[in-house]
DRENDO-1510 file (C-alpha; in Angstrom, 1 decimal, always signed):
<recs>
REC; n; res; u; v; w
REC; 1; MET; +0.1; -0.3; -0.1 .
REC; 2; TYR; +1.3; +3.4; -1.0 .
REC; 3; SER; +0.9; +6.0; +2.1 .
REC; 4; ARG; +3.5; +8.5; +1.3 .
REC; 5; ASP; +2.2; +12.3; +2.0 .
REC; 6; HIS; -1.0; +11.0; +3.1 .
REC; 7; ILE; -1.5; +9.8; -0.8 .
REC; 8; ILE; -3.3; +6.5; +0.0 .
REC; 9; GLY; -3.8; +3.6; -2.1 .
REC; 10; GLU; -2.4; +0.8; -4.1 .
REC; 11; SER; -4.7; +0.8; -7.3 .
REC; 12; LEU; -2.5; +1.0; -10.9 .
REC; 13; ALA; -3.9; +4.5; -11.6 .
REC; 14; LEU; -2.6; +6.3; -8.1 .
REC; 15; ARG; +1.0; +4.4; -8.6 .
REC; 16; ASP; +1.1; +5.6; -12.2 .
REC; 17; VAL; +0.4; +9.0; -10.8 .
REC; 18; LEU; +3.3; +8.9; -8.0 .
REC; 19; GLU; +5.6; +7.3; -10.8 .
REC; 20; GLN; +5.6; +10.8; -12.8 .
REC; 21; VAL; +5.7; +12.4; -9.5 .
REC; 22; ASP; +8.9; +10.7; -8.5 .
REC; 23; ILE; +9.7; +11.4; -12.2 .
REC; 24; VAL; +9.3; +15.0; -12.2 .
REC; 25; ALA; +9.9; +15.9; -8.8 .
REC; 26; PRO; +13.6; +16.3; -8.9 .
REC; 27; THR; +13.3; +18.7; -12.1 .
REC; 28; ASP; +12.5; +22.8; -12.5 .
REC; 29; ALA; +10.0; +21.7; -15.4 .
REC; 30; THR; +6.3; +23.4; -14.6 .
REC; 31; VAL; +3.8; +21.0; -13.7 .
REC; 32; LEU; +0.0; +20.5; -14.5 .
REC; 33; VAL; -1.8; +18.4; -12.1 .
REC; 34; LEU; -5.4; +17.7; -13.8 .
REC; 35; GLY; -8.5; +16.0; -12.3 .
REC; 36; GLU; -11.9; +16.6; -10.7 .
REC; 37; THR; -12.6; +18.4; -7.5 .
REC; 38; GLY; -11.5; +16.2; -4.7 .
REC; 39; THR; -9.2; +13.8; -6.0 .
REC; 40; GLY; -6.1; +15.2; -4.2 .
REC; 41; LYS; -4.2; +17.9; -6.5 .
REC; 42; GLU; -2.9; +19.9; -3.8 .
REC; 43; LEU; -1.2; +16.7; -2.5 .
REC; 44; ILE; +0.6; +15.8; -5.1 .
REC; 45; ALA; +1.8; +19.4; -5.6 .
REC; 46; ARG; +3.4; +19.1; -2.2 .
REC; 47; ALA; +4.4; +15.7; -2.6 .
REC; 48; ILE; +6.3; +17.1; -5.9 .
REC; 49; HIS; +8.0; +19.9; -3.6 .
REC; 50; ASP; +9.0; +17.6; -1.0 .
REC; 51; ARG; +10.7; +15.4; -3.2 .
REC; 52; SER; +12.3; +18.2; -5.1 .
REC; 53; SER; +15.5; +20.3; -4.3 .
REC; 54; ARG; +13.5; +23.0; -3.1 .
REC; 55; ARG; +12.0; +21.0; -0.4 .
REC; 56; GLU; +13.8; +23.4; +2.4 .
REC; 57; ARG; +12.5; +26.5; +0.6 .
REC; 58; PRO; +8.7; +28.0; +0.5 .
REC; 59; PHE; +5.7; +26.2; -0.6 .
REC; 60; VAL; +3.1; +29.0; -1.1 .
REC; 61; LYS; -0.2; +28.5; -2.3 .
REC; 62; VAL; -3.2; +30.5; -3.9 .
REC; 63; ASN; -6.6; +29.2; -5.0 .
REC; 64; CYS; -7.4; +31.5; -7.9 .
REC; 65; ALA; -11.2; +30.8; -7.4 .
REC; 66; ALA; -10.9; +31.9; -3.5 .
REC; 67; VAL; -9.6; +35.1; -4.1 .
REC; 68; PRO; -11.8; +37.9; -5.7 .
REC; 69; SER; -10.6; +38.8; -9.1 .
REC; 70; GLY; -10.3; +42.6; -8.3 .
REC; 71; LEU; -7.8; +41.3; -5.5 .
REC; 72; LEU; -6.0; +38.8; -7.4 .
REC; 73; GLU; -3.5; +40.9; -9.2 .
REC; 74; SER; -2.2; +42.5; -5.6 .
REC; 75; GLU; -2.4; +38.7; -4.0 .
REC; 76; LEU; -0.1; +37.4; -6.3 .
REC; 77; PHE; +2.1; +40.0; -7.3 .
REC; 78; GLY; +2.1; +42.7; -4.8 .
REC; 79; HIS; +0.9; +46.4; -4.8 .
REC; 80; GLU; +3.2; +49.5; -3.9 .
REC; 81; ARG; +1.8; +52.1; -1.6 .
REC; 82; GLY; -0.9; +54.3; -3.3 .
REC; 83; ALA; -1.6; +51.7; -6.1 .
REC; 84; PHE; -5.0; +51.9; -5.3 .
REC; 85; THR; -7.8; +53.4; -3.0 .
REC; 86; GLY; -6.8; +51.8; +0.3 .
REC; 87; ALA; -3.3; +50.7; -0.3 .
REC; 88; VAL; -1.9; +52.6; +2.3 .
REC; 89; ALA; +1.6; +50.5; +2.7 .
REC; 90; GLN; +3.2; +48.0; -0.2 .
REC; 91; LYS; +2.4; +44.5; -0.1 .
REC; 92; THR; +4.7; +41.6; -1.4 .
REC; 93; GLY; +2.9; +39.1; -3.7 .
REC; 94; ARG; +3.2; +35.4; -2.9 .
REC; 95; PHE; +5.4; +35.1; -6.0 .
REC; 96; GLN; +7.8; +36.8; -4.5 .
REC; 97; LEU; +7.3; +35.2; -0.8 .
REC; 98; ALA; +7.7; +31.7; -2.7 .
REC; 99; ASP; +11.0; +33.2; -3.7 .
REC; 100; GLY; +13.3; +30.1; -4.1 .
REC; 101; GLY; +10.5; +27.7; -3.6 .
REC; 102; THR; +7.2; +26.0; -5.1 .
REC; 103; PHE; +4.5; +28.3; -6.0 .
REC; 104; PHE; +0.9; +26.3; -6.3 .
REC; 105; LEU; -1.7; +27.7; -8.2 .
REC; 106; ASP; -4.6; +26.4; -7.7 .
REC; 107; GLU; -7.5; +26.4; -10.0 .
REC; 108; VAL; -5.8; +27.9; -12.5 .
REC; 109; GLY; -8.5; +28.1; -14.8 .
REC; 110; ASP; -10.0; +30.7; -12.8 .
REC; 111; LEU; -7.0; +33.1; -13.7 .
REC; 112; PRO; -8.9; +36.5; -15.4 .
REC; 113; LEU; -7.9; +36.6; -18.9 .
REC; 114; GLU; -6.2; +40.0; -17.9 .
REC; 115; LEU; -3.4; +38.4; -15.4 .
REC; 116; GLN; -3.1; +35.7; -17.6 .
REC; 117; PRO; +0.1; +37.6; -19.6 .
REC; 118; LYS; +1.3; +38.9; -16.4 .
REC; 119; LEU; +1.9; +35.0; -15.4 .
REC; 120; LEU; +3.2; +33.9; -18.8 .
REC; 121; ARG; +5.9; +36.6; -18.3 .
REC; 122; VAL; +6.9; +34.6; -14.7 .
REC; 123; LEU; +6.7; +31.6; -16.1 .
REC; 124; GLN; +9.0; +32.5; -19.0 .
REC; 125; GLU; +11.4; +35.2; -17.8 .
REC; 126; GLN; +11.0; +34.6; -13.7 .
REC; 127; GLU; +10.4; +38.3; -13.5 .
REC; 128; PHE; +7.1; +40.7; -13.0 .
REC; 129; GLU; +6.3; +44.3; -11.3 .
REC; 130; ARG; +4.1; +45.0; -8.6 .
REC; 131; LEU; +0.8; +46.5; -9.3 .
REC; 132; GLY; +1.5; +50.5; -9.3 .
REC; 133; GLY; +5.3; +50.2; -9.6 .
REC; 134; THR; +7.8; +50.2; -12.4 .
REC; 135; ARG; +10.6; +48.2; -10.7 .
REC; 136; THR; +11.4; +45.0; -12.0 .
REC; 137; ILE; +11.3; +42.2; -9.5 .
REC; 138; GLY; +12.9; +38.9; -10.2 .
REC; 139; VAL; +12.2; +35.5; -8.7 .
REC; 140; ASP; +13.2; +32.1; -8.7 .
REC; 141; VAL; +10.0; +30.0; -8.3 .
REC; 142; ARG; +8.9; +26.8; -9.6 .
REC; 143; VAL; +5.5; +27.0; -10.6 .
REC; 144; ILE; +2.7; +23.8; -10.3 .
REC; 145; ALA; -0.9; +24.5; -11.4 .
REC; 146; ALA; -4.1; +22.7; -11.4 .
REC; 147; THR; -7.2; +22.8; -12.5 .
REC; 148; ASN; -10.4; +20.9; -12.6 .
REC; 149; ARG; -11.8; +22.6; -15.9 .
REC; 150; ASP; -11.1; +21.6; -19.4 .
REC; 151; LEU; -8.3; +24.2; -20.4 .
REC; 152; THR; -8.4; +22.8; -24.3 .
REC; 153; GLU; -12.3; +24.0; -24.2 .
REC; 154; MET; -11.5; +27.2; -22.5 .
REC; 155; VAL; -8.5; +27.9; -25.1 .
REC; 156; GLU; -11.0; +27.0; -27.7 .
REC; 157; SER; -13.7; +29.4; -26.5 .
REC; 158; GLY; -10.9; +32.6; -26.1 .
REC; 159; SER; -11.1; +32.4; -21.9 .
REC; 160; PHE; -7.8; +31.0; -21.6 .
REC; 161; ARG; -4.8; +31.7; -23.8 .
REC; 162; GLU; -3.0; +29.2; -25.7 .
REC; 163; ASP; +1.0; +30.1; -25.2 .
REC; 164; LEU; -0.1; +29.8; -21.4 .
REC; 165; TYR; -1.8; +26.6; -21.7 .
REC; 166; TYR; +1.4; +25.1; -23.3 .
REC; 167; ARG; +3.8; +26.8; -21.3 .
REC; 168; LEU; +1.9; +25.3; -18.2 .
REC; 169; LYS; +1.4; +21.7; -19.4 .
REC; 170; VAL; +5.3; +21.3; -19.7 .
REC; 171; PHE; +4.4; +17.9; -17.5 .
REC; 172; PRO; +1.0; +17.2; -17.0 .
REC; 173; ILE; -0.7; +14.9; -14.7 .
REC; 174; ALA; -4.1; +13.6; -14.8 .
REC; 175; MET; -5.5; +12.5; -11.1 .
REC; 176; PRO; -7.8; +9.5; -11.4 .
REC; 177; ALA; -11.4; +10.2; -9.9 .
REC; 178; LEU; -12.1; +8.0; -6.6 .
REC; 179; ARG; -14.9; +5.9; -8.9 .
REC; 180; ASP; -12.0; +4.8; -10.8 .
REC; 181; ARG; -9.8; +3.6; -8.4 .
REC; 182; PRO; -12.3; +1.3; -6.3 .
REC; 183; GLU; -9.7; -1.3; -5.0 .
REC; 184; ASP; -8.5; +2.0; -2.8 .
REC; 185; ILE; -11.8; +3.3; -1.1 .
REC; 186; GLU; -11.6; +0.6; +1.8 .
REC; 187; LEU; -8.0; +1.8; +2.1 .
REC; 188; LEU; -9.0; +5.4; +2.3 .
REC; 189; ALA; -12.0; +4.8; +5.0 .
REC; 190; GLY; -9.9; +3.1; +7.1 .
REC; 191; HIS; -7.4; +5.6; +7.1 .
REC; 192; PHE; -9.6; +8.6; +7.4 .
REC; 193; MET; -11.9; +6.3; +10.4 .
REC; 194; ARG; -8.7; +5.6; +12.3 .
REC; 195; ARG; -7.9; +9.5; +12.1 .
REC; 196; PHE; -10.5; +11.1; +13.0 .
REC; 197; ALA; -11.7; +8.3; +16.1 .
REC; 198; GLY; -8.5; +9.1; +17.5 .
REC; 199; ARG; -9.0; +12.9; +17.3 .
REC; 200; TRP; -12.2; +12.5; +19.1 .
REC; 201; ASN; -10.9; +9.9; +21.6 .
REC; 202; LYS; -13.3; +7.0; +19.9 .
REC; 203; ARG; -12.6; +3.5; +19.8 .
REC; 204; ILE; -14.1; +2.4; +16.2 .
REC; 205; ASP; -12.1; -1.0; +14.5 .
REC; 206; LEU; -14.8; -2.0; +12.1 .
REC; 207; ILE; -16.5; -0.9; +9.2 .
REC; 208; PRO; -19.1; -3.3; +8.1 .
REC; 209; ARG; -18.7; -5.2; +5.0 .
REC; 210; ASP; -22.1; -4.4; +3.4 .
REC; 211; THR; -21.3; -0.5; +4.2 .
REC; 212; LEU; -17.9; -1.4; +2.3 .
REC; 213; GLU; -20.0; -2.5; -0.6 .
REC; 214; ALA; -22.1; +0.6; -0.7 .
REC; 215; PHE; -19.1; +2.4; -0.9 .
REC; 216; ARG; -18.0; +0.9; -4.0 .
REC; 217; ARG; -21.0; +1.3; -5.7 .
REC; 218; HIS; -21.5; +4.9; -4.5 .
REC; 219; ARG; -20.5; +7.1; -7.6 .
REC; 220; TRP; -18.5; +10.0; -5.3 .
REC; 221; PRO; -19.0; +12.9; -7.1 .
REC; 222; GLY; -17.2; +14.5; -4.5 .
REC; 223; ASN; -14.3; +11.9; -4.9 .
REC; 224; VAL; -11.5; +11.6; -1.8 .
REC; 225; ARG; -13.0; +15.0; -0.1 .
REC; 226; GLU; -16.7; +13.6; -0.2 .
REC; 227; LEU; -15.1; +10.2; +1.2 .
REC; 228; GLU; -13.6; +11.9; +3.8 .
REC; 229; ASN; -16.4; +14.2; +5.1 .
REC; 230; LEU; -18.7; +11.2; +5.1 .
REC; 231; ILE; -16.5; +8.9; +7.5 .
REC; 232; GLN; -15.9; +12.4; +9.4 .
REC; 233; ARG; -19.6; +12.4; +10.1 .
REC; 234; ALA; -19.9; +9.0; +10.6 .
REC; 235; VAL; -17.3; +8.8; +13.7 .
REC; 236; ILE; -19.3; +11.6; +15.5 .
REC; 237; MET; -22.3; +9.4; +14.9 .
REC; 238; SER; -21.4; +5.9; +15.9 .
REC; 239; ARG; -21.8; +5.0; +19.4 .
REC; 240; GLY; -19.9; +1.7; +19.3 .
REC; 241; PRO; -16.7; +0.0; +18.0 .
REC; 242; VAL; -18.7; -0.2; +14.3 .
REC; 243; LEU; -18.9; +2.6; +11.9 .
REC; 244; THR; -21.8; +3.7; +11.5 .
REC; 245; VAL; -23.1; +5.5; +8.5 .
REC; 246; PRO; -25.9; +8.2; +8.2 .
REC; 247; GLU; -28.9; +6.5; +6.3 .
REC; 248; GLY; -29.5; +7.8; +2.6 .
REC; 249; ASP; -25.9; +9.1; +2.4 .
REC; 250; LEU; -25.1; +6.5; +0.0 .
REC; 251; ALA; -28.4; +6.2; -1.8 .
REC; 252; ALA; -27.0; +5.7; -5.1 .
REC; 253; PRO; -27.4; +3.0; -8.1 .
REC; 254; ARG; -25.4; +0.6; -8.6 .
REC; 255; LEU; -22.8; +0.5; -12.0 .
REC; 256; ARG; -24.7; +0.9; -14.9 .
REC; 257; THR; -24.1; -1.7; -17.5 .
REC; 258; SER; -25.1; -2.3; -20.8 .
REC; 259; GLU; -25.3; -6.2; -20.8 .
REC; 260; GLY; -26.8; -7.0; -17.1 .
REC; 261; PRO; -24.6; -7.9; -14.4 .
REC; 262; PRO; -21.4; -9.4; -15.6 .
REC; 263; GLN; -20.6; -13.1; -13.4 .
REC; 264; THR; -16.9; -13.2; -14.7 .
REC; 265; LEU; -13.7; -10.8; -14.1 .
REC; 266; GLU; -13.5; -9.6; -17.9 .
REC; 267; GLY; -17.1; -9.2; -17.5 .
REC; 268; ILE; -16.6; -6.7; -14.4 .
REC; 269; LYS; -13.6; -5.0; -16.5 .
REC; 270; ARG; -16.0; -4.6; -19.5 .
REC; 271; ALA; -18.8; -3.4; -17.6 .
REC; 272; HIS; -16.8; -0.7; -15.9 .
REC; 273; ILE; -15.0; +0.6; -19.2 .
REC; 274; VAL; -18.5; +0.9; -20.8 .
REC; 275; ARG; -19.7; +2.7; -17.6 .
REC; 276; VAL; -16.7; +5.4; -17.8 .
REC; 277; LEU; -17.2; +5.6; -21.6 .
REC; 278; GLU; -20.6; +6.9; -21.1 .
REC; 279; ASP; -19.8; +9.2; -18.3 .
REC; 280; THR; -17.2; +10.9; -21.1 .
REC; 281; ASN; -19.3; +10.7; -23.7 .
REC; 282; TRP; -17.8; +7.8; -25.6 .
REC; 283; MET; -14.5; +10.1; -25.7 .
REC; 284; VAL; -11.1; +8.3; -25.4 .
REC; 285; GLY; -8.9; +11.0; -25.3 .
REC; 286; GLY; -8.2; +14.5; -24.2 .
REC; 287; PRO; -7.9; +15.3; -20.5 .
REC; 288; ARG; -11.6; +14.1; -19.8 .
REC; 289; GLY; -11.6; +11.3; -21.9 .
REC; 290; ALA; -11.9; +7.6; -21.0 .
REC; 291; ALA; -8.1; +6.6; -21.3 .
REC; 292; VAL; -7.3; +9.5; -18.5 .
REC; 293; ARG; -10.1; +8.3; -16.4 .
REC; 294; LEU; -9.0; +4.7; -16.2 .
REC; 295; GLY; -5.7; +5.7; -15.7 .
REC; 296; LEU; -4.3; +4.2; -19.3 .
REC; 297; LYS; -2.7; +5.4; -22.6 .
REC; 298; ARG; -5.0; +6.0; -25.1 .
REC; 299; THR; -3.6; +3.3; -27.6 .
REC; 300; THR; -4.1; +0.6; -24.8 .
REC; 301; LEU; -7.9; +1.5; -23.9 .
REC; 302; GLN; -8.1; +1.6; -27.8 .
REC; 303; SER; -6.2; -2.1; -28.2 .
REC; 304; LEU; -8.4; -2.9; -24.8 .
REC; 305; LEU; -11.7; -2.0; -27.0 .
REC; 306; LYS; -10.8; -3.9; -29.7 .
REC; 307; ARG; -10.4; -7.1; -27.6 .
REC; 308; LEU; -13.3; -6.9; -25.6 .
REC; 309; GLY; -15.5; -6.1; -28.6 .
REC; 310; ILE; -16.6; -2.7; -27.1 .
REC; 311; GLU; -18.4; -0.5; -29.4 .
REC; 312; PRO; -20.6; +2.9; -29.2 .
REC; 313; PRO; -24.3; +2.8; -29.5 .
REC; 314; ALA; -25.5; +3.3; -32.7 .
REC; 315; GLU; -26.8; +6.6; -31.7 .
REC; 316; THR; -23.8; +7.6; -30.7 .
REC; 317; GLY; -21.5; +6.8; -34.0 .
REC; 318; SER; -17.9; +5.9; -33.8 .
REC; 319; VAL; -15.7; +6.2; -30.5 .
REC; 320; ALA; -14.1; +9.9; -30.3 .
REC; 321; SER; -10.2; +9.9; -30.4 .
REC; 322; VAL; -8.7; +13.2; -29.4 .
REC; 323; PRO; -5.1; +13.3; -28.7 .
REC; 324; ALA; -4.3; +13.2; -25.3 .
</recs>
């Protein structure tokens, strides 16, 4: 079982992500972490920092979606005294605070279009000016960005700069959704149960088998964060050594299949792949395609589809294969 930096699991999809972390961490390459909300993108960013030569230097983060757009430039780059009404003193921006270390730019897809050239300059030239200032400030910063949005679609719509997109996507890492790594659910649930039980001095040491089965059937739209919050609530409610999950919290349908309940390992594999393809509108490649969700290379998935005889419904047409 992997348990590094609170990244827990043994699925092939997660192992692949951690191998990529080990490969890129010693370099200073810009990393773009892609994945749904709650999949653990910040944990991956921290893991990269902790394995890099910058580990003794600052790890600074900013969530672009959490800062009002009117204040984001000052937050990132700082401002000079008098730069705007209320700027009574000079402020050091987060990029300067991260000098020598790592800057984690979360939800970069929410970065306003007018600030994107300034970020591009930092990535390319490692320099910027404070808001209202003229002095150029140089920094030595490694940037790790993350988003749950489809940046390729944003580039096509004109809401995200194409040059910035490719500058961020030097080394992309795709985080798998929790529903695509079901073998990790029991490990994660046990970890969260022990953590919260210890925090509140409770003795809880068993998750019922039917509860674990319900966990595996659940779709987990909020991913690992949803599981963590559910276990926290369950620990609070439990009065004995057995974890009690609030009734109704896991009222979710079983996995959809196109051929009824599978009876063999290959049938289970086939049903899971079909479900992921249905969820991605039969898109194989691309950052939100089935290959990323399954933790496979696009070509590997295409060969698997051919071997298993998986074809899209007639109304869907051919399987879309966008280059990843």
